[in-house]
N, C-alpha and C positions, 0 to 999 in steps of 0.2 A: 533164471528169472531176470538177469541183469540185461539181456538183449531185448526184452520186451518193451514196446512203446509205453505201456502203462505201468512198468516197474515203478514202485514208490510214488504213484500218482493218486491223488484223492479222486475218486470216481466222480464227485460232484464239482470238480475244478476243470472245465475244458481247456483253459488256458495252460495248465500244466500239461495235459494230454497233448495239446498242439505242440508244445515244446518237444515232447517225446517223439511225436510223428515227424517233426521237421528235423531234429537233430540226432535221433536215434538210428541204430543200424544193427544188423544181426549177421552172424556168419554163415547161418543157413536157415531155411525156412522151418516153421514149426507149427504146431496146432494151437495157434494163439488163442481162439475161443476157449479150447479146453483149459489152457494154462490160466486164462483169466478167471475162469470159475474155480479152478483148483486153489488159486492164490487168494481168493475171497474179493477180488477186484469187482466182479459182478455176480449175479446170482444165477444166470443162464446165459445161453448163447444169444438170445434175442437182445438181452440187455448189452451184451458186449458190442454187438454191431451198432446199437443205438449210441453208446459211448464212443465209439469208433467214428461214427458219423459226426458227432458233435466236435470231436477233436480234430477231425480233417478239414471241417468247414472252418473252425477257428485259424487252423494252420494256414489255410488258403487265404483267409482275410488279412492275417499277418503278412504273408508273402506279397499280397497285392499292395498293402499299405507301404512296405518297405520298397518295393519296385516303384511306386508313384512318387515315392520321395527320393529316388536315386538322382545322382547329379545329372546324368545324361537326359533323364526325363525332364529335370527343371530346365536344362538348357533348351530342349524342344519347345517348351511352352514359352520361354522367354523370347527365343528368336522368332517364332510364330506371333507372339504379342507385339514385338517391335516391329514386325512387317505390317501388322494391322494397324499399328499406331501411325506408322509413316503413310501408309495408303489412305487412311481415314483423313489425316492432317492435310494430305495433298488435295483430296476431294473438297474438304472444307475450305482450303485456301483459294481454290478456284472461284467458289460461290462468293466468298466474303470480298475478294478483290474486285469481283465483278460488281457487287453491290456498292461497295465503297467508292467505286469509279463515279457512282451517280450522285455521290455526297460531297467527295473531296477531289481537289485537283492534284496532279501529280502523284498518284498512288503507285508505288513500285509494285512490279509484277511478282508472282510466285510466293514462295514462303518468306522472303526479305519484307514483301508488302504486308504479309499478315502480321509479322512483328511491329512494323511500322504502324499500322493501324491499332493494334492492341495498346500501344503507348500514347494514343491520342486522348485528349479530354473531350468527351461528347457535350455538345451544346443543345442538341435536339433529341427527341425520343428516338428518331430513326438512327441517329448517330450512336445512341446508347446501345441499340440492338446490334449494330454493326461491330462496335468495339467489344461488346461482350461475346458476340460470335467469334471474332479474331482471337480474343483470350483463350476461348476454348481449343482452338486449333494450335496456339502457342502452347498450352498445356500438354497437348498430346505430342508436340515435337519435343518438349522437355522430357516426357515420359519416355519416348523412343530413345533419347539420349541416355537416360538412366538405364534403361534396359540393355543398351549396348554396353554400358560400363559394367553392368551385372554380368553379362556374357564374358566380357573380356577378363574379368576377375574369376569366374567359376571355370571356364573351359580349361585352363591348364591344369587344374586339379582332377577334373573329369576325364580328360584325355589329353595328357601332356604332350605326346608326340604329335598327334593329330593338330592340336591347337598351335604347336610351334611351327609344323609344316604348312598348314593351310592358313593360319590366323585364327583367332578365337572365334570371330563371326561365322567365316566360311566352314570352320570345324563343326559348330553348331547346327548350321544349316544342313550340311551333310548328314549329321546325326538325325535331324528332325525328318530329312526326305527319306532316309532308309527306315525309319520307325524305331530308332534306338541304337546306342552304341553296339550291343550284341549283333543285331541284324546287319549293321554296317561291316562288322568284322566278318561276317559270313558269306557275303556277297562277293562274287568275282570282280576284278579290278575293272573289266569292262563295263559293268553296271554302275560303278563308282564314277567312271568317266562321263557318263551320260545323265546321272541323277539331276533332275531339274529340267531335262529336255524330253520328258515324257510324251508331250503332243508331237514333237518332231519325230520321236522314235516311232509312234504309232503311225504317222503318216508315211514313213519309210516302209513299215512292215505292210502297209496297205498298197504299197506301190505308188504313192503320191508324192514322194520326196526322196531326196538322197539321204543316206545314213548320217546322223548327226556325229560330229567329231568330239563334242564336249557338251556339257551341261553347265551347272553353276560353277565349276571349277574354271570356266572362262574369265570369272572376276579376278582370279589370282594372276599376279604379274608373271609367273612363270608360263602361263598360257597367253594372255592377251599381250604380253610383252615380247612374244616371239613372232617373228615374221609369218605372215600367212601361210606360206608354203610349208613351214615346219610346225605348225600349230598342232597337227594331228599327232606328230611323234612327240611333242612336248606333253600334250593332253594325256597320251597313254604312259608315258614315263611319270608323270605326276599322279595319275590315278593308280598306277602300280604301287608306288611308295605310300600313297594315302591308305590304300587297301592294307598294306603291311603295318603302318603306323596304327590304324583301327585295331588290327589283331593284337598287336602289342600292348596297347592301352586296354583292351577288354580282357584279355588272358593273363597279363602280368602287370601291367601299370607302371612299370619302370620307364625311365627316359632313356632313349638309345640314340646318342649324337652320331654314331656311324651311319644311321640310315639317313639322316638329314645331309650328311657330307656326301654320301653316295648320290642322293637326288640333286644336289647342287652340281656335282661333277657331270652328271648324265645331262642336265639342262645346258650346262656350259658347252658340253660337246655337241648337242644339237644345234645351238646357236653359232658355233664355229663354223658351221656349213656355210652359212651366208658370207662370212669372212673369206673362206675359201674360194667360194663362187666369184666374189668380187675381184680376186687376184688375176 
């Protein structure tokens, strides 16, 4: 009876049954309905399956709740929220600067202009609305900065190697684009290389464009800091090590300094080509 998921469980306590379903194991299959009846857990086979259904639903709910609270899921939400905040702030900035230009002289352009407008003291109803509008945009910009700080704080614990290699924000963005750290750890490095370039990839597959060499990893200095002729090689090397870093983070979670040293050496070798070509 020690192998049964219902061993020692109160039939009227689905939570306890859920724990048995999630954490229990058995060395071999058995006639669990019959054993449940014999042990007095249930009166008959029909009741057994009803209790099992309740326990499995509870177990699934617990699993979903834990998964939604996982660090990589929180990073996914945070980086998407950060992007939303920045995009919306930029849209508001365009509108408020255009509007403020009809009321004030010498209004700075862009986000600097928004902060300048938000600090002004309105003297007319129209100015009150413009200043209020600018204040909302500034609030979004501040929220964007706080979300970035949250990502920079949490990413190293959720994915230590990925955060070190890519930087916290790019690491979070890769996790988000892949749909989670577990999925990022399972895709090939070629997929990691073009994450974020899906439109260009689809255009290539339909014969309308050349194959993209990189996606969001272009924002990293290892790629954009390499001369154009060698960026494809740098992107492949970077994506390969990012893929390894994601697997280490997902399956073991320990920091591996040798992986980072290997990447540094590889990028230096690729960039040395330019120096050799200039000689």
